[in-house]
N, C-alpha and C positions, 0 to 999 in steps of 0.2 A: 460254419461260417456262411453268412448270407451272401448272395450274389449281388454286389453293389459296385458296378463299374463306375469309375470316376468320371468318365466322359462317354459320349456316343461316338464310336469309331467310324471313320470314313471308309466303309467297307469296300466300295468300288475302287478307290484309290489304292488301298492296301493290297487288294488282290491283283490289280493291274501292275503294281510295282513288283510284287512277288513273281508274277507270271513272266514279266520281262527279265527279271533276274534269273529265273529258272532256265529260260531259253539261252541266255548268255552262258550259264554254267554248262549246260548240256551240249553247247556248240563245241566244247573241248572234247576231242575224241577219247581222251583219257578219263573222262567223267562218265558216271553211269547214273541213271535215274534210280528211284527207290526200287527195291527188289520186287515188290508186288506189282508195281506199275510195269516193270520190265517183263514180268511173267504174263501179265494181262495183255500186253502188246504182242508177245510171242504167240500166244494162243488165239489172239484176235477174236473173231466171231465164231470160232469152231465150237462144236458141241461139247468138247471137253473143257471149255474155259471155266465154267463155274466150279467144277471139281478141282481144276488146277489152282484156282484162286483160293478155294477153301483149304486145300492141302498146304499150299505155300504160306498162307496166313497163319495157320496153326504152327507150322515149323518156325515161323518168324518170331514167335513170342520169346522174349528173353534171348534173342539171337541176333547177331550182326548181319547186315545185309549181304555181305559177300558169302557168308556161310549159308544163308537162306537160299541164295541163288543156286549154289552147288548142290545142296541137299535136296532142294525141290526138284531140280532137273533130274537128279539121279533116281529119286523115288518115283517121279511121274513117268520116267521111261519104263520102269518095271510095272507101274500100276497106273495106267492112264485113265482108269475108271474104277468105281467102287468094287465091281466084281473081280477085277484083276488084283486089287489090293487084298481083298478078302481071301484070295487063293494063296496069299503069302503067309508064312508063319509070322507071328508077332516079332520073333527074334530077328527075322530077315527085314521086317519093316524098320525095326530099331537100328539095325546095321546100316540100312540105307539112309536113315535120318541122322545118323551120327556125323558131325559133332554138334548138331543143333542142341540148344539148351533143353534139359529134361527130355532127351530124345526117347527114352524108354516109356515115359508117361505119355508122350505125344503119340508114339507108335500104338500103344494100347487104346488111346482115344480114337485114333484114325480107324483102327479095326472095328471098334464099336460103331463109329459113325457110318462106315461102309455097310455094315449089317443093317443098320436102321434105314439107310437110304434105299437099300434093295428091298427091304420089307415094306416100307411105308410109301416110298416115292418112286418105285420102279427104277431105282438106280440114279435118279436125277437129284440134283441139289435144289431144294425148294427156294423159290424167289420170294421169301417171306421172312421178315425179321424175327417174329415170334417163333416160327418153326425152326429157324436156325439156332435160336437161343436154347432150344430144348435138346440140341445135340451135345454129347459129352465133350467137355473141353472147349466149348464155344461160348465166349463172352460177348459183350456188346461191341468191343473193338473188332473182333473177327466177323461178327454178323454184319455190322455196318459196312465193313470193307468188302465183303462178298456181294452185298446187294448193290453197292455203288460200282465196284470194278467189274463184277461179272455180269450184272444185269442192267447197269445204267440207271438204277433207281435212286431216289433221293434218300440220303442218309448222311450222318456226320460221324466219321470214324475218328475217335479221339485216342491217340496213344500218348506216351509221355512227352513227346515233343509238342504236340498240339496243346496239351494241358499246361506245360511249362510256359510256352510262349504266350498263350492267351492270358495267363495270369500275370506274367512278367510285364506284358504290355498294358495291363489294366483293362482289357476288354471284358474280363469276367473276374470274379473273386470267388474261387471254388476250391475245396480241399481235395477233390478226387477227379480222375479222368471222367468217370461216369457223370458226376455233377457238372463237369465242364461241358459234356455233350448236351445235357438238357438245357444248360444256360445258353449255349450257342444256338440251339434249336429255337430259342425265344428271340435271339438278337441278330443272328446272322441271316441275311437275305437268302432265301432258298436257292437262288441261282448259283450261290457259292458253296453250297453244302458238299457237293461231290468232290470238289477240287481242293478244299482246305487241307485235308490230310496230306495229300501228295506234296503240296507247296510247303507246308510247315515242317514235315518230316525232313525234306531235303534241306530246308533252311536251318533247321535245328542241328542237322548233322554237319553242316558246313560253317555257318556263321553264329547262330544263336545258341551257342553251346551251353551246357549246364553251368560250367565254371568259366569265368573270364570270357564272356562272349565278345565277338568282334563288332562292338558297337560303332567303331569308326567307319566300318564298311557297310553298315546296315542300310537297307533301302526303304525301310519303314520307320526310321528313327523318329520322324515327326508324329508318328502314331503310336509311340511306345513310351510308357511312363518309367520303364526300367526298374520296376518294383523288385526289391530284393537283390539288385545287382550291386555288389560291393567292389568288384574289380572287373575291368573290361580292357579290351585291346582296341 
């Protein structure tokens, strides 16, 4: 399917409205930001931040945010760096990662990643997209999230929420998250690259749901074609 958006999105207005909505949501003490953003803020500018982001992002795949928060914290307390993780048996890594989805597979990948980081990068997480993509179990979503959240570099992390909303709104017309990433790289102003994932993940979790989205409460409805929406609230 070729990328043929029906109109040119008003990106500045879209992002401004989403950012204002996010602030309102997070003003509620019972609401939490996305798991990876929460972990990034917790580790702030500390030396362990890139490793924490990498580990938590891998654990987050096919896993709900509340589980990602718990398992990431538990694993990082035992393995705050690649050397500490490599000192753990893979069975122990898996136990700490449970009940994240595919926790045994992720445990094995993390052990391999730790070994590679120690061998090739002196235990540091590389601030390079291509180098990250060479690590076991690391795809474009994970690599982009690491370079944006851990290093503040430009990248567009596209998960299922970003893919769904971008296509539903008519901003892009793409069959896969990877193609959505490359389409957004062509169309989205670079100043919005780093924030789009955080905004749309939170929006997708709360309002723009896969089934029956809350279109009546949408803050970007004037910029959405509602493609494929058969029922809404």
